[in-house]
N, C-alpha and C positions, 0 to 999 in steps of 0.2 A: 105376593106368594111366590112368583117365579124367581125373584131376586133372593128370597130366603132359601129356596130350594137350591139354587146355584151356589149360594154361600155355604150351605150345608155340605154339598158335594166337594167344593174346592177346599174347605177347611174342616176335615172330618174330626179333628180334635178340638173343636170349638169349645166344648164343655171343659176342657183342661186348661184353657187360656185364663189368665188373671182377669178379674172383673173389669179393670180399666181397659184392657185390650178388647174384651168382648163388647163393651160399650162403644169403643172406637170403631169396631167392625160394623156394628149396627148403624152407627152414625154415618159412616161412609156409604153404606148401602142405601140409607134413606136419602142422602144428598144426591147420589147418582140417580136414584129413582125420580126425585123431584126435578132435577136438571133435565132428564130425559122427557118428562111430562111437559115441562115448559118449552123445550125445543120443539116438541111436536105441536103444542098449542099455538106457538107464535112463529111457526115456520114461514109465514108470509113476510116476515120482516127481513129474511135473508135468503129465501128461495123463491124462484119464479116458477110459473107453470111449465116453462120450457125445461127446467131442471128435472121435473117429474117425467116429462115426455122422453127426455134423453135417457133416463134410467129405466124406462119401460114400465113405470108405474102410472096409475090413473092420477090425474091432477085433482087435488082437493078443491072444494068449492071456493075457499077463501085465499087461493094463491094469487100472487101478484103477476100481472102480465109483463112480459119482457123477454129479453134474450137470456140464455142459460149463463150461469156464472162460470167464468174461466179464470183459473189461477195463472199468474204469470210470474 
């Protein structure tokens, strides 16, 4: 619902778009929503408990133990 509302605000002329572009916008919104869900669901594959501690958030129950991830 939130992604639909955000899309409605960002593209106020949605109804004026051709059907193919409307379907493309809906598909992009669905893909982003599914990817966000999967990243949240499987965060233990690439985030450690220390990453949550460093950011100031509570660590989820299924996070991996270890050092925070640092990009170099």
